[in-house]
N, C-alpha and C positions, 0 to 999 in steps of 0.2 A: 503493501500500500503504500502510495507514497501522499507527501504532504501536500498539498494543497496552495499552503497556505505559506510557502519557502519566502524568502525575503526575494527578493532577485538582485542583481548585482546593480547596485547607482550607475545611470552611465555617464560618463566619467571620469570613471574613480580607478580606474588604468591610468589611465593618459596623467592623473594626477599626480600617481606615484610615479610614473615616468619622468616626470617636470623635475621631482625633487633629486631622484635619484643624479640625473640629468645634472643638476645644481650641484650637488654636491660634488662633482667632476668640475663643475666649472669656475666657481668661485675662485681653489687655488691660482689657476690661469687669470681669472682676470685681476686678482690681488697682486701678482706678479709682473701683469703690466704694468698696474696704477704705480707700481713702485719703483720699476725701470722708469719709466716717463718719466718720476719728477726726479729722478738721478740718485735715488736713494742706494748706499751703499752699507752693507753690513759690516758694524763693525767689531773685529774679530777681539782675542784675548789677547794679539800678539804686544810686543813690548816693545816695538818699532813702530815709527808713523808712517801707515800707508801713501804710497806718491798717488795722490788724485790731481787731474788727472794722470793715468799710469806712461810714464814713459819709455819707449826703447831708445835702447842704448844699441844697439845694434848697426847701425850705420856708423857711431861715433869715433873715433879714431885715436886712439892709446899706442904711443910707441914704447915698448918695450925693447932693450938692447937693439935697437934699432928697425926692429919690426912689428907690426900690428898685433894689439892683443886680438887674440882669439874669443868673443865671446861667446860664439857657435862654436864651441871646443868639439874634437872627436867624438865625444859620447858627452852626454847631459851632466855637464856642472856648471855649479852656483858660483858667482863670483863675490868677496865679500871687500866692497873697493874701502881702503880707509881715505881720509883726506883730513888730514894735517891743519889744525892751525898754525899763526907764524911761530915760531921758535919752539918746536918739537923738544920738549927737554924730557926729566924725571918723570910727572907725570904722566904724558904723553905716551911715552916710552913703556910706564907701568899698562895703560891702558890697550898698546896696542900688544903687548906679552899674553892677556886678559883675550884680547882677541884670537890670538894664534891657538891660546889653548883650549876655547871653544871649538877650536876644530880639533884640535887632538882630541878630546873629549867624545869628537863625534865618533873613533874606533876604526872599525872596519869603513865605514862610511866617508871616513876623511878624506878620501881621494874627490870627492863628489864636491867639495868645496875649495876654491881655491882665493889664496890671499894675493891684493892689489894695492901697492902706496901708492898713493900720484900725490907728488913732492920730492923736494929737497930731504933723500935720509938725514935721519937725527944721527947727533954724533956719538959714541958710545952706547951703541945699539946693536953691534955686531950681531949676539947671538937672538935677539929678537926678528932681527932682517933677514936673517938667513932663510926662514918661510914665506917672506911677501917676495912677490914680482915686484920691482920699481917702474913706473911709465911716468909720462908726461901729459896732461890735460892741456894741450896747445890751443884745442877749441872754448874751452872753457863750460863746456858741457856739465862738470859735477860741482861750476862754482856757487850756482846759490844752495850748494848740499854742503857745499866745506866750512871746519870749525872756524870761528872768526875771532875767538878768544884763544890767547897766548898758551901753548904749552896744553892743550887739549886736539883731541881726535871727535872726528863724527865719521860715521862708514851709512856706505847703501848698499844694501845686499841685492844683486843684480841676478836674475832668472837666467837660465843656460839658452833661452831664445834671447837675452840681452832684455828684457821688460826689466825695468827698475819695480823692486816691489813694497821694498821699505825705507827707513830714513831714519838712522841712529843717530839723533844731533848730540854735540860735544855737551857731555857729563851721564853720558848714557849710563845704564845698569850693564856691566860686563854679565852678567849673570841673567840678564834678559833676555839679553843675545843669545847667550849660550842657550837658552831654553827655547826660540824660536829657533834659532837653526837643528833643534834636534826635532823639533813636529816638521819642519820641511823637508830637511835629511834622513830620509828613511833608508 
């Protein structure tokens, strides 16, 4: 026996469910589009300052030992560019040593980071400077990132494709740099 009093399904109920399901998938896409249009960038927990807008250094010529620096190396490797202020002395050399140590702490991945020093090398820093390639920024491409305080150093982390990722202004925390490098280089 069939129930003659069964409730017929309401017209449009299936369409409502379908529209709700579509909205669940469409809402994140619309939100991402609005955030992109507003030029919003997520703030990470990195210690360096993001370089916005991003800059490509791929065409920037830095001479090292008479040859142009290869931003795009034979294998993917990042470059940490050290930019000393005027009169790099004891405090500057100590920071350069901590930057070198941050590379050493990467252990087996240490080869994935190259150290590049742009400027006149400091005196009495032979042990520290042995791990740095020394170059000249004749075009001034890194001038806006260079430390301006005496006896200080700033740094820029450049991706293997030549994109400048982060800037560490003079007085940055070397432990923060080390943590950032460990996140980026795995």
